[in-house]
N, C-alpha and C positions, 0 to 999 in steps of 0.2 A: 733518600727515598725510603719510606717506611715499608717494613716487611708485612706481607699479606698474612692475615690470620689463618689458622688451620682448623679443619673440622676434626672431630674426635677420631674418626677412622684413621686419618693421616697421622695423628699423634701416636696412637696405639701401634699402628703398623711400623712406623719409623723407630719406635722405642724397642720393638721386638725383632727388628731386621738384623739377621746375622751377616748376610752378604747377598749380593745379587748373583744369580746363577747364570752360566753362559747362555742358557736357552731363554733368558728373559724373565724367569720366575724369581721370586724372593725366597731365600731360606729364612723361615720365620720360627722364632722360639715360641713354643707353646707353654704358657705358664701353668695351666691346669688341664689335665687329661682325665676325662670321665669315661668309664667303660661299663658294659653290661654283658650279659651272657650270650648275646646273639652274634655280635661282630668281633668279639675278642678271641675266641678259641683258636681260630686259624692263625691269627696274628702271633699268639704265643707259640704255636707250633712252628711257625716260620722262624722265630727267634731261636728255638731249640735246634732247628736244622742248620742254622748259621753259626751256632755256638755263641750266641750273644746274650748278655744279661739285660735286664731292664735297667736302663741307664740312671734314671732318677725315680725310683719307686715312690718316693714321698710326694711326687707331683701327680700321681695317678690314683684315682679313687673309683671303687666299683660298687655296684649294687645289682640286684636281680629284679627285673620288672616285666619284660615282655612275656615270659613263659610261666610266670608264677600264677597259680590258681588263686582266685579270690574268695572261694568258699572254704577250702581246707588246705592250709599250708603246712600241715604236719609232714615230717619226713619219714620215710621216703615219699616224694610226691607221687600221686596216683598215676601220672603219665610217665612211663619209664624214660622217654626221650627228654622230657623236661627235667627229671631228676638227674639224668646224665649231664645235661647242659649246666645245671646248677652245681653239680659236683665238680665238673671241670673248671668252672669259674673259681670255686673255692680253692681247688688245688693250685691253679695258676697264681692266684693272689698270695696264697701261703708260701709257695716256693719263691716268689719274686719279691715279697715284702710289701705288696700293695694292700692298702687298707680296704677291707670289704665290709659293706653295710648290709648284712644279711637279715632275714626275717627274725632270727632269734635275738638280735641286738636292739630292736626297737627303733632303728633309724632307717629301715628299708623303705623303698618307695620308687616311684618313677624317677629316673635319673635327673630329669629336668625340673623335678619338684624338690628333691632332697638337696641338690647342689646349692640353690639359693637359701633354703631354710637352715642348712648347716653352716652357711657363711663361706662356702668354697668358691662361690661366684662373687668376684670382686671387680669394681670399676677399674678401667684402664688395663685389664688383663686380656690375654688371649686364651681362649678355651676351645678345646676340640673334643669330639665324641663321635663314635661310630654310629651315629643316629642323625637323621636329617633334621630333626627339630631342635638341634643344639642352638639354633638361632634364638631360642627362648632366653638364654642368658644375657643377650644383648640389652635386656630391660635395665640392666645395671650399668650400662656404659662399658660393657666388655665387647670384644670382637670374637664372636663364637661361631665356629664352623662345624657342620656335619661332615664326616669323612668316611672313606671306605676302609675295608679291612687292611689293604696294603699300607694305607696311611696310618692306621692304628699301629701296625708293625713298626713303621718309621719312627713314630713318636716314642713307642716303648724303647726302641733302640737308641734314639738320638735326642729325643725331646724337641725335635724340629719337624717342620713341614715345608714342602716346596709348593708355593702358591703364586698365582698371578695376581698382581695388584688390581683391585677393583675400582671402578668409578663409584661416585657417591651421589645418590639422589635424596634430596631433602623432601619429605612428605609432611606438609603442614595441615593439621586439622584444626581449623579456626572455630571459635565460639564454644558453646556448651552443648553437651549431648542431651537430648530430650530424655525424660523418664522412660524406662523400659528399654533403653538402648545401651548396649554394653561394648566392651572392647572387642568382643567377637564380631559384633555387627560392624565395627569400624574397619577391622582388617578385611572382612568379606567385602565391604564397600570399596576398599582400596584395590583389592584383587579384581573386582568387577570392573573398575575404572581402567586399571593398567593392564589387566590380562595375566594369565598364569605364566606367561613367558616375558612379561614386561620388565621384570627385574633382572633378567639374565645379564651377567657382567657387572652388576651393581651391588653395593651395600645400601640398604635403606636406613636413613636417619629420620626418625619420627619426632615431630615437634608441633608446636602450636598450643593454644590455650587448652584444647580438649585433652591433649596428651599430658600436658603438665598437671592437669587436674586429676589424672588417674592415679590410683594407688599402685604399689609395686606389683601386685598380683595381676591387675588389669594390664599393666605394661608387659608382663610376661606373656599373657595371652596374645597381645598384639604382635610381639616379636616372634612368638612361637610359629606363626603362620607366614612369616616373611618368605620362607622357602616355597610356600604354595603359590606365591606370586613370582617365582623365578629368581628371587634375590638370593645371593650366597649367604648373606647375614643381614640382620636388622638390629638397630639399637636405639635407645633413648639416652639422652645426655643425663649424667648423674646430677642429683640435686639433694636438697635436705631430706626429702622422703627416702631417697636411696640410702643416705647416711644413717638415718634413724632405723630403717629396716635392718641394717646390718649390725647395729650396735648390740653387743652381747651374744651374737651368734657364735657357736662353738669354735669354728675354724677362722673366724675373723680376728684381726688384731684386737688386743685388749688394752685397757687403760690408756696411758699416754701414747702408746704405739697406735692406738685406734685414732686418736685426735690427729696425729701426724699423717696417718694414712688418709683420713677424711679430707685433709687439706690438699693432698695430692689428687684425690678423686674429684674434688671440685674443679681443680685446675685442668683436668683432662677433658672436660666438656668443650664442645666446639666454641671457638672464639666468636664474638659478636659479628666480626667482619669475615668469617670463614666463607670460602668459596665452595660451590657445589657444581657438579656436572649437569645437574638438572634439578628443578624445583617444581613440585606438584602441590596444589592446594585443594582441600575438600572443606566444605561447610558442614560442621557437626550437626547443625539444625536440620539438614536435609537427609540425615541418615536415619533409616528405619530399622526395626527388628528384621533381620535377614534370614532367609531360608534358601538352601541350595535345592535346585530342582533336577540337576543333571548328574554328570559323572566326573566332574572335577570342581574344585572350589570356586572357579570363575563362573560357573553356572549357578549364580545366585541372584535372587530378587528380594525386594521388600515384601513383607508378609501380606501387604494389601495388593500386591501386583499379581499378574497372571503369567503362566508358563509361556515362553516365547512361541511365536508362530514362525516356522522355518521359512515360509515364503516371504516374510518381511525382513529376513536377515540378508547380509551381503553374501556373495558367492563363496568367500573363504570360510564363512561360519556355518553355512546352511547344512552341509553334510554332518558336521559335528552335532548340531542341534537335533537333527533328525535321528541320529544314532542314540543320543542321550534320552530323548523323549520315548523312543521305542523301548530302550532298556528299562527305563523307569516306569513304563506302562502308564504314562500320563497322556493327556490330550492337549494339543496346542491351543493356547488361549484360555485354558481352565484356570480359575483362581487357585493359587497354591494353598490358601486358607481353606480348610475343610478336607484336605488330603488325609485319608485314614492312615494310622500308624499301627504297627503290630508290636513294636519294641521301643522302649525309651532307655537311653544310656546316658548317664551323667558321670563324667570322669575324664581321664586322659591327662597328658602333659599340657594340654591346652586349657582345660577347664576342670581340673580336679583338686583345686585349692580350697581353703576354708571359706574365702569370700564367695566362691562359686556355689559351695554347698549351702551357705546362708541364704543366698538369693533363691536358689532352687527350693529350699525348705519353706521360705516365705510364701511361695506359690503352692507347694505341696500341701500345706496345712489348710488350704481353702477347700479341699475336696478329697476325693479318693480316686485311685488309678482305675480307669475304665475297665470293665470286665473284658477279658480277652487280651489285654495289653500286658506284656512282660516288661517290668521296669526295674532297672538296676542303678544303684548309687555306689560308686567305687571311689573312695578317697585316694588322692594321689600319693600319699605316704602314710606311714604309721603315725607320724606326728600329726598330720591333718586329721586322721581318724581319732586320735586322742582329744584334739581340740574340739572336734565336732561332737564327740560323745560327752565331753565335759559340759557342752552347751545344750545337750539334749537333742541335737539335730537328728541323730539316728532314730530317736523315738518318734519324732515328727514324720520322718520318711516311712518308718514301719507302720505307723498308724494309718498313713495314707495309702498303704499297699505297695510301697517300693521295697525291694530287697536291699538290705544294707550289707555291703561286702567288705573284704579286707583289701589292703593296698596292692595295686598293680596296674598294668596297662589295660587289662581286661579286654573289652570288646572294641577298643580302638582299632586294633589290627588282628585280634583273635588268634594269637599264637598260644592259646590257652583254652580252657573249656568254655569260655564265654564267647559264643558264636551265634550269628544269625542262622536260621534254618530255612532252606528253600528260598522262596521269593519274599520272605519277610521284609517289611519296610521299617527302618529304624530312625527315629528322631534322636540325633546324637550330638553331644557337645564336643566331639573329637575334631580332628583336623582334616580328614580325607574322606571323600565320598566316591573313590574309585570303584570300578566293578570288582566285586569279590573282596573288598577291603575288610569287611567285618566277618569273614569266616565262611560265608556261603558263596559259591561261584555265581549264584544268581541273586544274592541278597542286594538290597537297595538301602541307600543312606541319604537322609536329609540332615545337613549340618545346621546347627543353630545354637544360640546361647543356652546355658544351663536353665535359666528361667523359662525360656521358650520350650525346652525339652520337658520340664516339669509340667507346664501348661498343656502340652500335647499329650502327656501321659494321662492326665486327668480327663481330658476331653475325648481321647481316643482318636484325635485328628489334629492337624496343624491349626493353631489359633493364635490370635494376637495377644501376647502377654499383657499388653497395655490395657486390655479390657478387664483384667482380673485385679480386683481391689483387695488389699490386705493392709490394715493399719496396725497389725500386730508387731510383736517384738522382732521378728525376723526380717 
């Protein structure tokens, strides 16, 4: 009797399993631990109280991203609390021997951007970070979890986590994506179909022709928002694109060791006869540029669609739709296209990479930011900023009336000076449109792709990016 093939999740989980715990959870070895300034200070303090050292400091890597300002990063930071948090992270890293990628070193950035670009994110590994969007790293065929502060403590102390094994749902996106449709639109379409809680208890494996055709940065966008669909993690099987992306990265294996590692990475991919707990299929040709209209990522529609009418919804959804429409100050049945915007934000761990900036610049160079619209472009890392500036993208944005900023999380969650004011409505390339997410308790957010954000900035309202033609170099 032949043995059934395994999916990648099972292979990686089993390879990192230390033991089964009495309560039914698995003690799992964490290969790479990423930390930042927000969720780590309390964890280090707990270790000090317990008299415990960081067990494997060479497996933990740190940066500053959430609180770092994007206009002026000179020390001391203008916000005393931000300066205190950054200083505490520096102290904790120095005392424990953890490598810190600070602003002065040229490798700082959003943790989920610098991990891959430095080669810290490797296929077949387990990765954890005290940040919900750690699922981003699954684009490389890693199993990557967002964790809480007490779990950050556990990893620092033991390099292990206690986790319940997940079911695995295979999500196939068949066919080819139409022009003007990006990975951001794909993940929003998936969340719309399955719901914001549809992935609870699951890992999502993304596959199919449309996913295989994506470059690594698009796959990162896709995996980044797995958590918004309720999944604990999401991943794409590693392939030749994965291998070539990692070749030559600073922390990736080098020379012959790289070729040996690449063979292992290819082997960790799901077997052709792998079994899944569930399989869902989407047709890429049916996916349109998407825009959120409500107060969670599942509240999204195609740009040519209209805001839902509560009376047409089922009883379970009606109250939530009514609440969202009231908060967003929209009208049931109104087209989402034409909705005025006050702010445009391009950046975040979802869409702050060089390919995102190239697509946004291609749109930006067709016009100028509408009078009265505040538009920010924030590269996801110092390396992304260097690449963009070498290509002249910053000049394209500035000429079009966008502000070109330094690397950081910026207005994604506004733990820094980049915030919405009052009832401002923001076209955003980030990942969450919750109430108050972007810094104002009454601020409003429309999630969309970077190209769609750029188009909205020029028009001063939501528009279909497919109507903007540009045959230029970007």
